[in-house]
N, C-alpha and C positions, 0 to 999 in steps of 0.2 A: 307267507303261511308256512307253518312247520310241517316237515315230512314225518315227524315223530308220531303223528296220528293220521290214519287213513280214514277219510270220511266219504261215504258213498250211499247212493240210493239203489236198492235192488228190489224191483217190484214195489210192494207196499211197505217195504222194510227200510228203515234208516239204519245204517251200519256205522259204528265207530270202533275202529280197530287200533289198539295201541301198537306202536311200531318202533320201539327202542330195544331190539333184541339183546344187544350187548350189555344193557343195563337191566335186563329182565323187565323191560317196559316200565321202569320207574318213571314217575311223573315229574315233569318240570313245568315252569310257569307257562311257557308257550303252549304246552299240551292242554293245560287246564283252560286257557283262554280259547283255544281251538274247539275244545269239547263244549264249552259254554255257548259258543257261536253256533255249533252244529245243533245243539239241543234247541236253541231258540228258532233256528231255521226249520227243523223238523216239526216243532210244535205248531208252527204256522202253516204247514204244508198239508192240505187236506188229502193228498195222495198217500201220505205216510200214516200207517196205522199203528206202528210200533217201532221201538228203537232197541237195537241189540249191541251190547258191548262184548268184544272178545279181543284177542291179540293176533298179530300177524305171525311171522315166523319166530322160531325160537321157543325156549321153554318158559313156562310160567305165564300167568295172566298179568300180574303187576306186583313188583317186589316192594313198592312203597313210593317214596318221594326222593327228591334230589338232596340227599343228606349232606353231601360234601358242601354244596352251595349254602345250605342252612348254617353249617358250622362256620364256614368262612365269613358269612354275613354276620353271624353272632359275635365274631371277633372284632367286627367293626360296628357300624351304627345300626345294623339289623334291618335296614330298609328293604333289602332284597328278600330277606326271609319273610318279612311282613307282607310284601307284595305277593309272594308265592302263597302264603296261607290265605290271604284275602281272596285270591282267585280260586284256589282249591276248595275252600269252604263254600264259596258261592256255587261252584259246580256241585258239591255235595248237596247243598240246599235245593238247587234246581232239580236234581234228581229226586230228592225226597218229596217235592211238591209237583212233580211232572204230571201234566194232564193226560198223557198217553201211556199205554203199557210199555214197560222197559224190562229188559232181560240182560243179565250178566252171565257169561260163561266162565265160571271160576275154575278153569282147567289149569293145573299146575300151581305154582306159588301165587298166593293171593294174600298179600300182607300190607299193612299200613294203608297207603294210598289206594291200593287195590281193594281193600276192605271198604274204603270210603266210597268207591264207585259201586261196589257190588251190593252192599246192604240196603241202600235206598231203593234198589230196583224191585219191581213187583215180583219178578221171577228170577230166581238165583239157582243156576244149575251147577251142581258139583259133579265131579268125575272121580275115577279111581286115582287120578293124578293130583287132586286138590291137596294143597298144603296151606291151610289158613292159620294166620297168627297175627297178633298185635304185639310185636316183640320190643316195643320202644323202651321199656325200662332197662334193657340191656345196653342201650347206647346213651342213656341219660336224658331221654325224652319222655313222652307220655302217650297213651293211646288216644290220639286225636281223631280227626275226620268223623266226629260223631261217636267216638268210642264211649264217652260218658253217657250217651243216650242208649245205644244198643246194648252194651255190656251190662248196664245196670238193670236192664229189662229182660235178661235171660231167665230169671227165676233162680231162687236159691242163691248160692254163692259162686256159681260157675263163672259169672262175669269177673268177679274179683280174682278168682283163680287164673283166668286167662290174662287179665291185666297185669297182675304182679309177676307171674312166671313167664309170660310170653309163650305159653305152651302151643305147640302146633297140633292142629286138628286135621284129620283126613276127611275125605268127602262124606263118608258114612256118618262121622261124628257131626259134621256141619248139618246134615239132614236131620239127625236125631235132635239137635238143639234148635232147629228152626232157622239156623243161619242160612241154610239152603232150602229151597222149596221143592227141588227135584234132583234126581240122581240119574245119570246115564253114562254109558261107556263113552270115553273120549272119542272113540273111533266113529261114533254115529253123530257127533255134534255137527260136522259140516252138513250132513244130510238133513238134520233138524233145522238148521238155519235156511238151507235151500227150500225146505218145505214151508217156511214162513214167508217166503217172498210174495206169495199170492194168497196168504191166509191171514185172517184176523183173529183166529182162535188159537192163541199161543198155548193156553192150558191144554186143549185137546191134543195139539201136536206133541207137547212135552209128555203128556200122559201116554200117548201111543208109542213113544220111543224110549221112555224111561225103563229102567230095570231095577230089580230089588237090590238095595244096598246091603253090604256085609254087616255083620253085627258091629255096633259102634262101641269101641272101647270105653268112651266117656260115660256110657250108661252104667257100667260097673264101677267106674271111678267116682261117680257122684256121691256115693256113701262117704268116701274119704273127704271129698271136697266140702260137702255140707258140714262135716264134723270139724274141719280144720281151718276153713277160710272165712269164718263168720265173726272173727274177733273185732274188737272195738278200735284197733289200731294195727299198723303193720307190725310193730313189735309184739303185740299180743298174738297175732297170727303166727309169726315165726316161732314164738315161744311154744305155742300149742303144737306146731309141727315138729319141733325138735324134741318135745317130750313124748311124742306119740309112740315111737318104737317100731312102727311098721316099715317095711322096705319102701313102700310108696312114699311115705312121709320123708324118709331119709333122702330120696331122690329130689323131692321138692325143696328140702332144706339146702341141699347142695346147689340147686338151681338158683334159689333166692340169694345165696351168698355171692353170686356173680353179678347181681343187679345193683343198680344205683339206689342207695337208700333214699335219696331225695326224690328220684323219679317214682319209686314205689309209694312214697308218702303223697306225692302229687296225684298219682293214679287212684290211690285209696280215697282221697278227698273228692276227686273228680267224679268217681262213681257214686259216692254217697250223695253228692249234690246233684248229679245228673239224673238220678232217679226221681227227683222232685221238680225237674224243669218243666215249665208249662207247655213248651213247644220246641221244635227242633231249631228254629232260628235263635232262640234264647240260648240253647246249648252251644250253638256254633259261635255266637258272640262271646260266650264264656270261655270256650276253648281257644279262641283267637287271642284273648288276653293272656291266657296261660302260655300259649305258644310263643307270643311276642317276648315274654320274659325268659322262658326256658332256653331259647337259643343262645342267650348270653351267659348261661350258667357254666361254671367250671365243669360240671359233670357231663353236660352235652358235648362240649368241645373236647373233653378228655375221652369220652366214649367213642366219638367218631375217630379220634386219633388212634385209639387202641384197637378198634374192631374193623375200621374201614381204611384208614390211611396207612399206619405202620403195621397193622394186623398182628400185633404181638399178643392180642387177647388178654392184656393185663392192665385194665384201667385202674387208676388210683382214684377212688371216689372220695369226695369231701362234701359233707360229713361221711365218715367211714361206716357209721352204724345208723340204724333207724332212730335210736335214742338221741342221736346228735342233730336230728332235724327238728328245728324249733317251730313253734306256731308263728313266730314273727317271719321266718323264712317263707312259710306257706302263705301267710297273709299277703306278703309282698307280691308273690307270684299270682295269686288269685284276685288281686285288686282289680277293680274296673278300670278300663282304659280312660285316659284323659278325654275331656269333651272334644268330640270331632275326630278322635283317633281310633275309634272302635270299628268293629266289623258290622256291616249291614248286608242283608240278603240281596240287595239290588242297588 
């Protein structure tokens, strides 16, 4: 059993604590399997009224997934990467459909895989330390773990903005967008969890300990986002941004120039299709197929090399521009998996 997850019962509370501090608690396959097992156990335990996710020592809730492993697997047959996605997405789905109240403490860095744990939870607590993002287009991947479902349902074009730019949100912005349900000072979180040991009313506990969030910057930025991120293609969005002339648009243009054109095109199509998905399981099967192909792409392997391995921050993307991404490339990535090779929720 992995020590990278601490699983415990405290009163009527089931606790799942991520415990890879040196990796900012990034998820690996063993962690996903352990969490799935804990969720199944807690669901069948009549003494457990609710389940809480947080992290043990160190900064951040969860920085994502085991990116190095995914890239190494993608350079081979991809079987290890597919196994990771399969377990992670089952964990995401188990949380989305969980029969008991769940809560995630989004304290510190909450990105990628951490978003996949947090957003299915009924209660999502942001703090002054929260740094929420789906930054995958910067490493040649895409906003998975249900990103196509959640981001496409944020309203307006905010989800597209987050998916393409990888913008980081603070706790107040998460609350304003509904990504978080509550906001509290990080210092009172341990007391809030203690108060839940013998309580079944999570909402009342969070309400009593919550504080007013600062003004959310994203509220003011939404005018720009709605004006500039509604184009019919990535190229159209970038053209609108570059023609805008505002300082805000200039910053977004500079950011988008660092992202993988292929990843942005995948994220764009993913969100467009995700908004029409009939249920979360269908979305996850869709993302599994995308992920199984994306780990083999030049851009993902190059992005991990440039940003995580060599850390020269100078990836060479191929294609180099959004215009170079063909429909045939996208169709191959989005194709259904072969019979018997797809993802299933159980």
